Z-matrix of the N, CA and C atoms (Angstrom, degrees):
N
C 1 1.455
C 2 1.516 1 108.77
N 3 1.298 2 118.95 1 -86.74
C 4 1.463 3 122.00 2 -178.77
C 5 1.520 4 109.19 3 -137.46
N 6 1.305 5 115.41 4 159.01
C 7 1.455 6 122.46 5 174.49
C 8 1.525 7 108.37 6 -71.86
N 9 1.317 8 117.57 7 147.51
C 10 1.463 9 121.41 8 179.93
C 11 1.528 10 112.63 9 -74.57
N 12 1.320 11 118.93 10 -21.24
C 13 1.463 12 122.89 11 -174.87
C 14 1.511 13 115.54 12 -54.80
N 15 1.345 14 119.29 13 -54.16
C 16 1.469 15 119.38 14 -178.20
C 17 1.526 16 113.65 15 -59.03
N 18 1.324 17 117.56 16 -35.60
C 19 1.467 18 119.55 17 178.89
C 20 1.525 19 110.70 18 -67.92
N 21 1.322 20 116.33 19 -38.84
C 22 1.461 21 119.83 20 179.11
C 23 1.517 22 111.53 21 -63.32
N 24 1.336 23 116.25 22 -28.11
C 25 1.468 24 121.30 23 179.14
C 26 1.530 25 112.20 24 -87.53
N 27 1.331 26 118.07 25 -0.30
C 28 1.456 27 121.27 26 -178.50
C 29 1.513 28 113.55 27 79.40
N 30 1.331 29 117.27 28 14.42
C 31 1.463 30 122.01 29 -179.49
C 32 1.526 31 112.39 30 -91.10
N 33 1.316 32 118.12 31 -6.64
C 34 1.459 33 123.82 32 -179.52
C 35 1.527 34 108.60 33 -125.98
N 36 1.332 35 117.34 34 148.90
C 37 1.468 36 119.89 35 -179.00
C 38 1.529 37 114.03 36 -84.36
N 39 1.322 38 118.05 37 17.53
C 40 1.458 39 120.17 38 -179.79
C 41 1.529 40 110.60 39 -86.49
N 42 1.306 41 114.50 40 169.94
C 43 1.463 42 122.11 41 178.33
C 44 1.528 43 106.63 42 -115.41
N 45 1.318 44 117.54 43 120.83
C 46 1.457 45 122.01 44 -179.77
C 47 1.516 46 109.86 45 -104.50
N 48 1.317 47 115.14 46 137.37
C 49 1.458 48 121.37 47 -178.47
C 50 1.520 49 109.57 48 -126.62
N 51 1.313 50 116.98 49 133.77
C 52 1.454 51 123.27 50 172.06
C 53 1.521 52 105.82 51 -99.23
N 54 1.328 53 117.03 52 127.37
C 55 1.459 54 121.73 53 -173.36
C 56 1.524 55 109.33 54 -108.70
N 57 1.338 56 115.30 55 135.51
C 58 1.457 57 122.32 56 -176.95
C 59 1.519 58 111.23 57 -115.21
N 60 1.329 59 115.94 58 150.16
C 61 1.465 60 123.67 59 169.54
C 62 1.519 61 106.52 60 -137.05
N 63 1.305 62 115.95 61 129.99
C 64 1.472 63 120.59 62 -178.86
C 65 1.520 64 111.91 63 53.50
N 66 1.339 65 116.06 64 37.90
C 67 1.456 66 121.17 65 176.85
C 68 1.517 67 115.63 66 76.90
N 69 1.335 68 116.96 67 4.04
C 70 1.470 69 120.48 68 -179.45
C 71 1.525 70 109.51 69 -118.91
N 72 1.333 71 117.14 70 137.73
C 73 1.465 72 118.92 71 177.25
C 74 1.532 73 110.40 72 -67.61
N 75 1.329 74 116.00 73 138.43
C 76 1.458 75 118.64 74 178.13
C 77 1.522 76 112.92 75 -135.33
N 78 1.332 77 117.52 76 -16.72
C 79 1.456 78 118.25 77 -176.63
C 80 1.508 79 113.43 78 -148.51
N 81 1.333 80 114.02 79 163.53
C 82 1.460 81 122.60 80 175.29
C 83 1.522 82 108.34 81 -126.98
N 84 1.327 83 115.32 82 143.61
C 85 1.459 84 120.72 83 175.13
C 86 1.522 85 107.46 84 -135.74
N 87 1.316 86 115.58 85 136.52
C 88 1.460 87 121.65 86 175.12
C 89 1.525 88 106.82 87 -118.39
N 90 1.330 89 116.33 88 125.95
C 91 1.460 90 122.78 89 178.64
C 92 1.522 91 108.26 90 -109.27
N 93 1.330 92 116.77 91 131.68
C 94 1.463 93 121.21 92 -176.68
C 95 1.511 94 110.76 93 -142.12
N 96 1.310 95 115.56 94 138.95
C 97 1.461 96 120.66 95 171.71
C 98 1.525 97 108.72 96 -79.26
N 99 1.323 98 116.61 97 134.15
C 100 1.461 99 119.50 98 176.54
C 101 1.526 100 110.64 99 -59.44
N 102 1.330 101 117.43 100 -32.79
C 103 1.465 102 121.24 101 -178.88
C 104 1.525 103 112.10 102 -61.00
N 105 1.327 104 117.15 103 -26.14
C 106 1.464 105 120.78 104 179.17
C 107 1.530 106 113.10 105 -80.39
N 108 1.325 107 116.67 106 -9.78
C 109 1.465 108 122.08 107 -176.80
C 110 1.530 109 109.29 108 -134.68
N 111 1.336 110 118.11 109 74.65
C 112 1.469 111 121.50 110 -173.96
C 113 1.532 112 115.05 111 -56.42
N 114 1.328 113 117.89 112 -37.85
C 115 1.467 114 119.55 113 179.48
C 116 1.524 115 110.88 114 -66.42
N 117 1.321 116 116.59 115 -41.11
C 118 1.463 117 120.95 116 178.37
C 119 1.529 118 109.91 117 -67.25
N 120 1.337 119 116.96 118 -40.53
C 121 1.467 120 120.85 119 177.64
C 122 1.525 121 110.45 120 -60.63
N 123 1.327 122 117.23 121 -41.64
C 124 1.467 123 120.77 122 179.05
C 125 1.524 124 110.81 123 -65.35
N 126 1.329 125 116.97 124 -41.19
C 127 1.467 126 119.70 125 177.57
C 128 1.522 127 110.69 126 -61.96
N 129 1.338 128 117.08 127 -43.07
C 130 1.459 129 121.39 128 179.48
C 131 1.531 130 110.62 129 -67.18
N 132 1.331 131 116.86 130 -40.12
C 133 1.464 132 121.06 131 -178.16
C 134 1.527 133 112.19 132 -64.43
N 135 1.320 134 117.58 133 -20.10
C 136 1.467 135 120.24 134 175.07
C 137 1.528 136 111.02 135 -72.84
N 138 1.338 137 116.61 136 -15.17
C 139 1.468 138 121.80 137 -178.24
C 140 1.530 139 111.31 138 -107.12
N 141 1.330 140 117.37 139 -45.75
C 142 1.465 141 122.85 140 -179.30
C 143 1.526 142 109.64 141 -142.90
N 144 1.305 143 116.53 142 162.02
C 145 1.469 144 121.23 143 175.05
C 146 1.526 145 109.09 144 -64.24
N 147 1.322 146 116.53 145 136.90
C 148 1.460 147 122.28 146 175.81
C 149 1.531 148 106.62 147 -119.43
N 150 1.339 149 117.34 148 95.21
C 151 1.460 150 119.30 149 -177.51
C 152 1.527 151 112.45 150 -71.16
N 153 1.313 152 115.21 151 162.00
C 154 1.458 153 120.76 152 175.08
C 155 1.525 154 108.69 153 -56.66
N 156 1.309 155 116.14 154 139.36
C 157 1.462 156 120.94 155 178.58
C 158 1.522 157 114.21 156 82.34
N 159 1.335 158 118.04 157 9.03
C 160 1.467 159 120.37 158 179.95
C 161 1.522 160 110.74 159 -75.88
N 162 1.307 161 115.20 160 144.78
C 163 1.455 162 122.81 161 178.15
C 164 1.526 163 107.57 162 -125.44
N 165 1.317 164 116.62 163 157.34
C 166 1.457 165 121.73 164 174.21
C 167 1.511 166 108.97 165 -127.33
N 168 1.316 167 115.28 166 159.65
C 169 1.461 168 120.43 167 173.44
C 170 1.525 169 108.68 168 -127.21
N 171 1.305 170 115.07 169 147.68
C 172 1.459 171 123.08 170 172.46
C 173 1.520 172 104.10 171 -125.41
N 174 1.302 173 117.82 172 137.03
C 175 1.462 174 119.40 173 -171.90
C 176 1.511 175 110.54 174 -147.55
N 177 1.321 176 114.24 175 161.62
C 178 1.457 177 120.42 176 172.72
C 179 1.517 178 109.55 177 -156.38
N 180 1.314 179 113.99 178 150.51
C 181 1.458 180 121.69 179 169.51
C 182 1.516 181 104.04 180 -102.58
N 183 1.330 182 116.39 181 112.74
C 184 1.451 183 121.54 182 -171.50
C 185 1.514 184 115.27 183 -81.97
N 186 1.314 185 117.53 184 -22.86
C 187 1.453 186 121.35 185 -177.91
C 188 1.528 187 108.51 186 -101.28
N 189 1.338 188 118.26 187 109.71
C 190 1.468 189 120.60 188 -178.38
C 191 1.532 190 113.59 189 -55.89
N 192 1.327 191 117.83 190 -27.30
C 193 1.467 192 120.71 191 178.41
C 194 1.523 193 112.29 192 -69.76
N 195 1.330 194 116.94 193 -15.14
C 196 1.465 195 121.23 194 -179.13
C 197 1.534 196 112.63 195 -94.86
N 198 1.325 197 117.81 196 -0.71
C 199 1.467 198 119.65 197 -179.84
C 200 1.523 199 110.33 198 -83.28
N 201 1.332 200 114.84 199 157.51
C 202 1.460 201 120.58 200 177.69
C 203 1.514 202 114.43 201 76.61
N 204 1.326 203 117.58 202 12.95
C 205 1.477 204 121.70 203 -178.38
C 206 1.518 205 112.88 204 -114.74
N 207 1.336 206 117.28 205 3.08
C 208 1.459 207 120.68 206 -178.99
C 209 1.512 208 114.27 207 86.34
N 210 1.331 209 117.34 208 1.70
C 211 1.458 210 119.97 209 -178.51
C 212 1.527 211 111.85 210 -67.28
N 213 1.325 212 117.44 211 -36.80
C 214 1.463 213 120.44 212 178.20
C 215 1.523 214 111.27 213 -61.50
N 216 1.321 215 116.37 214 -43.64
C 217 1.464 216 121.12 215 177.71
C 218 1.517 217 110.94 216 -60.59
N 219 1.325 218 116.53 217 -47.16
C 220 1.471 219 120.40 218 179.46
C 221 1.520 220 111.48 219 -64.39
N 222 1.327 221 116.44 220 -37.54
C 223 1.463 222 120.77 221 177.66
C 224 1.530 223 109.73 222 -61.24
N 225 1.323 224 117.22 223 -47.27
C 226 1.465 225 121.37 224 179.83
C 227 1.519 226 110.53 225 -61.59
N 228 1.337 227 117.68 226 -46.60
C 229 1.477 228 121.17 227 178.44
C 230 1.522 229 111.02 228 -56.92
N 231 1.333 230 116.31 229 -47.73
C 232 1.466 231 120.90 230 -177.24
C 233 1.526 232 111.30 231 -65.44
N 234 1.323 233 117.19 232 -41.03
C 235 1.462 234 120.06 233 179.89
C 236 1.521 235 110.70 234 -65.41
N 237 1.321 236 117.64 235 -43.17
C 238 1.467 237 120.20 236 179.06
C 239 1.532 238 110.02 237 -63.72
N 240 1.317 239 118.22 238 -42.51
C 241 1.470 240 120.56 239 176.61
C 242 1.524 241 110.46 240 -60.15
N 243 1.318 242 117.17 241 -39.72
C 244 1.458 243 121.12 242 177.23
C 245 1.518 244 112.45 243 -65.67
N 246 1.322 245 116.41 244 -36.80
C 247 1.470 246 119.86 245 176.86
C 248 1.522 247 109.78 246 -61.31
N 249 1.324 248 117.04 247 -46.32
C 250 1.477 249 119.30 248 179.68
C 251 1.527 250 110.51 249 -59.95
N 252 1.333 251 117.41 250 -38.62
C 253 1.465 252 121.18 251 -177.69
C 254 1.533 253 112.34 252 -73.48
N 255 1.332 254 117.81 253 -40.75
C 256 1.466 255 121.44 254 -173.46
C 257 1.522 256 114.66 255 -90.91
N 258 1.317 257 117.03 256 -20.39
C 259 1.468 258 121.11 257 -173.59
C 260 1.531 259 110.33 258 -128.06
N 261 1.321 260 117.54 259 80.81
C 262 1.466 261 120.39 260 -174.89
C 263 1.530 262 114.46 261 -63.05
N 264 1.327 263 118.56 262 -18.03
C 265 1.458 264 120.63 263 -179.61
C 266 1.529 265 113.56 264 -92.14
N 267 1.327 266 117.70 265 -3.36
C 268 1.465 267 120.01 266 178.88
C 269 1.528 268 108.47 267 -75.76
N 270 1.335 269 114.72 268 125.21
C 271 1.467 270 120.83 269 -176.61
C 272 1.519 271 113.12 270 -87.77
N 273 1.327 272 116.29 271 -33.48
C 274 1.458 273 120.66 272 -177.28
C 275 1.522 274 109.02 273 -162.50
N 276 1.317 275 114.74 274 166.19
C 277 1.457 276 121.57 275 174.52
C 278 1.525 277 106.59 276 -118.79
N 279 1.324 278 116.21 277 125.89
C 280 1.459 279 123.32 278 -179.03
C 281 1.521 280 107.92 279 -119.02
N 282 1.335 281 115.99 280 130.03
C 283 1.462 282 119.99 281 -174.92
C 284 1.530 283 110.02 282 -132.42
N 285 1.337 284 116.61 283 115.89
C 286 1.463 285 118.89 284 171.30
C 287 1.528 286 109.36 285 -87.57
N 288 1.302 287 116.06 286 147.01
C 289 1.462 288 120.38 287 177.36
C 290 1.526 289 108.09 288 -145.42
N 291 1.314 290 115.69 289 145.41
C 292 1.452 291 120.30 290 178.09
C 293 1.523 292 109.58 291 -53.36
N 294 1.325 293 116.35 292 131.89
C 295 1.463 294 120.87 293 -179.17
C 296 1.525 295 111.29 294 -59.69
N 297 1.320 296 117.39 295 -27.07
C 298 1.464 297 121.14 296 -179.95
C 299 1.528 298 112.76 297 -77.51
N 300 1.324 299 118.12 298 -14.18
C 301 1.458 300 121.69 299 -176.26
C 302 1.531 301 110.29 300 -91.80
N 303 1.326 302 115.42 301 72.28
C 304 1.471 303 121.25 302 -177.17
C 305 1.529 304 112.15 303 -58.54
N 306 1.324 305 117.95 304 -37.94
C 307 1.470 306 119.56 305 -179.70
C 308 1.523 307 110.75 306 -59.82
N 309 1.321 308 115.78 307 -41.62
C 310 1.458 309 119.71 308 -178.02
C 311 1.522 310 110.89 309 -68.37
N 312 1.329 311 117.22 310 -46.89
C 313 1.459 312 115.50 311 -177.55
C 314 1.508 313 112.61 312 -72.78
N 315 1.318 314 118.57 313 -24.90
C 316 1.474 315 120.20 314 173.57
C 317 1.538 316 109.80 315 -69.37
N 318 1.334 317 117.56 316 -37.34
C 319 1.468 318 120.34 317 176.71
C 320 1.523 319 110.14 318 -62.53
N 321 1.329 320 117.58 319 -40.79
C 322 1.469 321 120.81 320 177.22
C 323 1.526 322 110.55 321 -62.13
N 324 1.327 323 117.31 322 -42.67
C 325 1.465 324 120.69 323 178.37
C 326 1.522 325 111.33 324 -62.92
N 327 1.326 326 116.72 325 -45.77
C 328 1.473 327 120.09 326 179.57
C 329 1.525 328 111.48 327 -65.21
N 330 1.338 329 116.86 328 -25.79
C 331 1.467 330 121.03 329 178.85
C 332 1.530 331 111.74 330 -82.12
N 333 1.334 332 117.84 331 -0.68
C 334 1.465 333 120.98 332 175.20
C 335 1.513 334 115.40 333 103.04
N 336 1.322 335 117.90 334 7.05
C 337 1.460 336 119.81 335 178.51
C 338 1.523 337 110.19 336 -87.44
N 339 1.322 338 115.44 337 155.09
C 340 1.461 339 120.20 338 178.20
C 341 1.523 340 109.57 339 -118.56
N 342 1.312 341 115.29 340 145.48
C 343 1.466 342 120.55 341 178.60
C 344 1.525 343 108.09 342 -73.22
N 345 1.336 344 114.87 343 128.83
C 346 1.469 345 120.00 344 -177.83
C 347 1.524 346 112.88 345 -120.89
N 348 1.323 347 117.64 346 -5.29
C 349 1.450 348 118.32 347 179.91
C 350 1.504 349 113.15 348 -177.92
N 351 1.322 350 113.56 349 169.18
C 352 1.455 351 122.61 350 176.53
C 353 1.512 352 107.41 351 -143.85
N 354 1.321 353 116.60 352 144.73
C 355 1.455 354 119.70 353 178.14
C 356 1.513 355 111.47 354 176.87
N 357 1.316 356 114.47 355 178.14
C 358 1.452 357 120.22 356 -179.85
C 359 1.520 358 110.54 357 -91.71
N 360 1.338 359 114.26 358 135.28
C 361 1.456 360 122.57 359 178.09
C 362 1.520 361 108.09 360 -144.91
N 363 1.322 362 115.96 361 160.56
C 364 1.461 363 121.23 362 174.78
C 365 1.533 364 107.65 363 -62.78
N 366 1.343 365 118.66 364 123.89
C 367 1.470 366 119.29 365 -179.13
C 368 1.528 367 112.18 366 -74.68
N 369 1.338 368 115.70 367 147.87
C 370 1.469 369 121.42 368 173.41
C 371 1.519 370 109.70 369 -63.28
N 372 1.314 371 115.23 370 -43.66
C 373 1.453 372 122.01 371 -177.94
C 374 1.526 373 107.99 372 -103.93
N 375 1.327 374 118.16 373 121.44
C 376 1.465 375 120.12 374 -178.71
C 377 1.529 376 113.80 375 -57.63
N 378 1.336 377 117.65 376 -20.02
C 379 1.463 378 120.99 377 178.67
C 380 1.526 379 111.79 378 -75.02
N 381 1.352 380 117.10 379 -17.96
C 382 1.467 381 121.34 380 -179.94
C 383 1.524 382 110.39 381 -85.17
N 384 1.298 383 115.49 382 154.71
C 385 1.455 384 120.59 383 174.77
C 386 1.518 385 110.39 384 -80.04
N 387 1.325 386 117.52 385 174.75
C 388 1.458 387 121.30 386 -178.16
C 389 1.538 388 114.36 387 -78.35
N 390 1.321 389 117.96 388 -12.39
C 391 1.464 390 120.23 389 -177.16
C 392 1.528 391 110.50 390 -70.76
N 393 1.332 392 115.09 391 127.31
C 394 1.458 393 121.48 392 179.87
C 395 1.526 394 110.24 393 -130.24
N 396 1.317 395 114.92 394 153.76
C 397 1.453 396 122.41 395 166.81
C 398 1.523 397 105.77 396 -111.57
N 399 1.323 398 116.82 397 148.78
C 400 1.457 399 121.14 398 -175.01
C 401 1.526 400 109.03 399 -123.53
N 402 1.315 401 115.25 400 132.09
C 403 1.463 402 122.87 401 -179.17
C 404 1.517 403 109.77 402 -116.62
N 405 1.332 404 114.75 403 154.86
C 406 1.474 405 119.74 404 -177.91
C 407 1.521 406 109.87 405 -148.14
N 408 1.320 407 114.87 406 145.96
C 409 1.458 408 122.20 407 168.85
C 410 1.531 409 106.28 408 -135.50
N 411 1.319 410 116.10 409 135.37
C 412 1.455 411 122.21 410 179.62
C 413 1.514 412 110.99 411 -95.10
N 414 1.318 413 115.61 412 152.76
C 415 1.461 414 121.15 413 176.63
C 416 1.532 415 108.32 414 -56.21
N 417 1.317 416 117.67 415 131.55
C 418 1.473 417 119.08 416 177.56
C 419 1.524 418 110.84 417 -63.20
N 420 1.305 419 114.85 418 145.03
C 421 1.459 420 120.61 419 175.75
C 422 1.526 421 107.35 420 -75.38
N 423 1.319 422 116.03 421 132.86
C 424 1.471 423 120.20 422 -179.54
C 425 1.508 424 110.00 423 -59.83
N 426 1.341 425 114.72 424 138.67
C 427 1.445 426 120.89 425 177.89
C 428 1.516 427 113.45 426 86.43
N 429 1.350 428 116.24 427 3.51
C 430 1.473 429 116.70 428 179.35
C 431 1.502 430 111.25 429 -110.96
């Protein structure tokens, strides 16, 4: 999607989060409204519906020693819960991921997201192919 640098400098309207486990940073998450990135929204809309109020997240676990322990799944769950709490107008969270990145899309599934589409998109990492799978979770209905 985008580099984290411009957001850290306040040049992008995204929200960047540094995630800790046992007092040590292990991951980064960037939350962005599709409405703030019309070209990206159009690219995504060619693959799946992007409703008004949709947000996306981009994430990474930066410490290879922290992978394979379920921390990515917990990070995604916690970030999505935070989105619901901090952004009452967000209708859903939609996340594209490289089809080759099975670990990432399995973490999204374990975090409660469902696969809603597949298609070609510009990859975040130039080493990845254009094939992506897309996951979505909708805002929970109050009282359920």
